N, C-alpha and C positions, 0 to 999 in steps of 0.2 A: 504493497500500498503508500501510497504516494505523502509526500506531507502533506498536510491541509491549505486551505488555502483560508486566509484572513479575508473576511468577507464586510463590507458598509456597504449601510443601507441611510444614507443621508436624505432622509422625510425635510418635508414641511411642519412635521405634526414634530415625529420624532425619529432619533440619535440612534441606531441600530448594530450591532456590530456584533462578528457571528465567527467560527470557525468550522469550515465547509471540509465532511468528510469529497475525495470525488465521483461520490456514487451520490454528490449531490445533501447528504445527513449533517444535521448542526449538531457540534457535538458541544461546544459550549456557545455562551452566550450572551450578548447585556448590554445596553439601551437605555438612554436621557431622555428628557427632552427637547430640538433641535434648538440652540441656542440661532437667533434668529434679527442675526447682527457680527457684528469688526468680528469675535468672538469663535465663531462656530470653526474655523480652520485647527481652532488651535483645542478645542475640546473634541475633537473628529481623532485627530491625531494622539490624544493625550489618552479616548478609549481604547482607539486600536490598538497604540501600546499595552493595556492595561489587559487586555485579552490575549496577545501576543507571550504576553508574560511568559516565557518557559516555555515556549512552546517553539517548532524546532517548521517554523515557517519560509517558504522560495515568494512565496507571489502573493501580492496583494488584489483587489475588485475594487473604486469604489461605484460604490450606484446614485448619480444624481441628479435631481428635477428636474434640469434646463438643458437647453439646446448641449450639444458636446459638439469639436471640432474633434474629433480620430485621428485628421491627421497631425496636429499640433497636441494631441490630447491633453486637449485641455477643457472645461466651459466654458460655453463663449456666450450664451444668456441664461435668465429666469422670471421668468413673468411672475411681478410680486416677491420677490427673490433681493436681497441684500444684492447690487454691487459689486461690497468688498469680495462677495463669492466668485468671482469670477476673477480676481485675478489670484485669491488664490487656493483655487481646485486645478490645480495643473497636475499632470505624472509627475515632472518633473518636484516641484516643491514636497507632492506628498511624499512622490518618493525619499526624498531627501532626510524628511523626518520623521518619518514613522519608521524608515530602514533596512524597509525590501522594494523592491518594482515593486508599480502600485501604477496597473490600471487606470482608468476611468473610463467612463459608460451612462447615457443619460437610464433612467433608472427605467422606466419603463424598458424601453431593450434589454435589458437584462434579466429582467421578471419575464419577457415574456420566451429569454433562452433558459433559463428556469424552467417555468412550464413545457416547454418545446422535446426537454432533455432530461428532466423527469416525474412530469405533472402530468398533468389531463389530453396533453397533445405527447406525450408521451410516442403515442403507437398512428402518427400522423408524421407526413412532410413537409405537409402543407400547411402553418398554423398563424391564425390570429389571434392577437392578445391586447386585452380593451382593458385600461384599469379604471378604473372609477373611487374615488376616495376626496384625499385632499384638494387635487384638480381633477384633470382628467388626462389618456394618452393610451399611445398606445405601444407596439411592437410587433412585429413581421417577419418570419423565417420560412422561406421557399425551400422545398431540397434542404431542409435546414440549417439553412447557411441564414445568417442576418440579410433583409435589408436596409442599407443604408446607400449611401455616400463617403464623399468627403462628413456630413456632418451625419448629425443623428437628423431625421425626418421623421411619419410620422407620428403631427405635432398632432390628432384630430382635433383635442381638447379645443383646439386654436382655429380652426375652422368657420365657417361661417351656419348661418342655420338656415338662412333663406326666407326666415322671418319678417314682415312688416314693424316688430318696436325697429327704434334703436330711428335715431336721427338719420344714419346713410340709408335704411332700407332694407341694410343684411338683418336687422336683426341684431341677437349677438354672439361670439364665442362660443360651442358647443358647452363647455366645461361651465361660461357662466347660467345653466339652466343646470349643472348636474352636478358639480362636484358636489362632496360635502357641505364646505362653507355655501355652495350658493343655492343648497337642500334646505338650509338649516335658518337665513337667510327669506329665501320666501317663504317656506312654511311659517314662519315667527307671523309676516307680517302680511298672512294668512289668521291668522289665529289658531294657528298651528301648534304642537309641537316642535319645538329643533332639533333634540332629539332623536335621532334614526328609529331610534331603538319604540319608544313611545310612537310615531309615528305614524311604524309599519303597525305594532297592536290595532291604531284606529281604521287604518289602511283595512285589518284581516275585519277587522268587527261590521263592515257596512261604511263609515261615517260619510256618509256624501261629499263634503268638503274634503276631506284626509283621502279618499279616493279617487274624486278627480285632480286635487294635485297634480295626486303619484303619478297617472295617464302621461301627463304633459311632462312630465317626469321622465319615464318608459319614453319615455317615443323618439323622447328624444337622444338618451341612451338606442334607440332599436336605427332609429337611422341614422346613426356613428356605424352600428354594424355593416345595414346592409349597404352604405357609401365604402366599406373597407371588402366587402363579401367582397364588390362589384368590383374595388382593384386592384387583387389580386383572389380573385377563385380561391376560398382559402378551402382546406375540409374540414377543418374548425375553429373555432371560432370561443379559445375560453375568457369569460368577462370577470374581470378580478378587482380589487380594490376591499374598500372593509363597505359603502355600500351595497355592492356584488351581494355581501355576505346573507342578504335578505334573503335571496334564492332563491323562487319562479316568483316571488312575486316582481321581479324583472326581471329573470331568464324568461317566464314564456309569453310577454310581451317581446320579447326578442328573434325567438325562436317567432313566430305566427310571423315578423317584422322579411325578417329574410325573406322564410321562405315562399313568400307570397310576395316580398317588390325586390329579394336582390338575384343574383343569374338564377336562369331555368337551363331544365336539359340536363342537368349535371346527374350522370346513373345513379351518383347517390346525394343524400342531403345532408348540403352542410352544416352538421352537427354544432349546438355553442352549448357548450358547459363553461362549471361554474370552475375556479381555480380549487386545482389539487390541494394550493402549500399554503395558501391564502396569505401573510402578512411576511412568508418566508421565499416566492419566486425569487421574488429581487437575488435574497442571500444563499438559495443555492442556484440560481442562474449563475453565481461564481464558480462556483466551480466546472463547470463547460464552461465559463467564457475566459477561465486560466487555459484551458489545453486548448479550445476549438477558434479560439476567435483572437 
């Protein structure tokens, strides 16, 4: 067995670090709230050094919630993230400070790799992964190879709805309707619980306001899945992220939309599956990233 990989998941809410085996198994872990300020890089390095202490580690992979320039090995942009992250989240600086070679990856790309190699997409060649959590993102593997150019792409959460809302006539980016923050804000404006668990309980109980609100939210998530299905013709679409944990309330509308409005005439239906690894998709993905990408 080779040395474990040091995996870091830098989320907008939580900073998590783990040692991961080459088969994607989490061996040990630690976590703390993400400092959304100039101290983030120092906190990341300290947590990584704590987790790797006393262990033989040869590689580290850091998942970042922003656009990555893969050629330079650096974060380039992050919506609603501190500007200081762009300066500090580079392979050169992180490798120097953590003490082992570091690869940086866009967090949805990394989670997509985790699900494709070790999770819900492991029996498929062509996998679309969509995450709905603090923001909304996506990653795609075709022939088990990650789709990207010089930069990470597939910022599905930043694509536009085409709704009539908004001064531009283009509506708002998808994640302004579907992210955890957007759902909490919009629900509170309608007198509904901002807490997703309480909101889902109302939906399951048949509350008409909650049900109507949820239908709109699910429809935007389905729009993202249908659009990605047409662009990439995957065998499976894996839905991850915190809000995806509600299960059938989100997955069933997406399944119906992909069947009705997605690519037609396939010999097999495009499957829509929940994440098998949950919040650990990106951490597990680091094991495959360190050797195959």
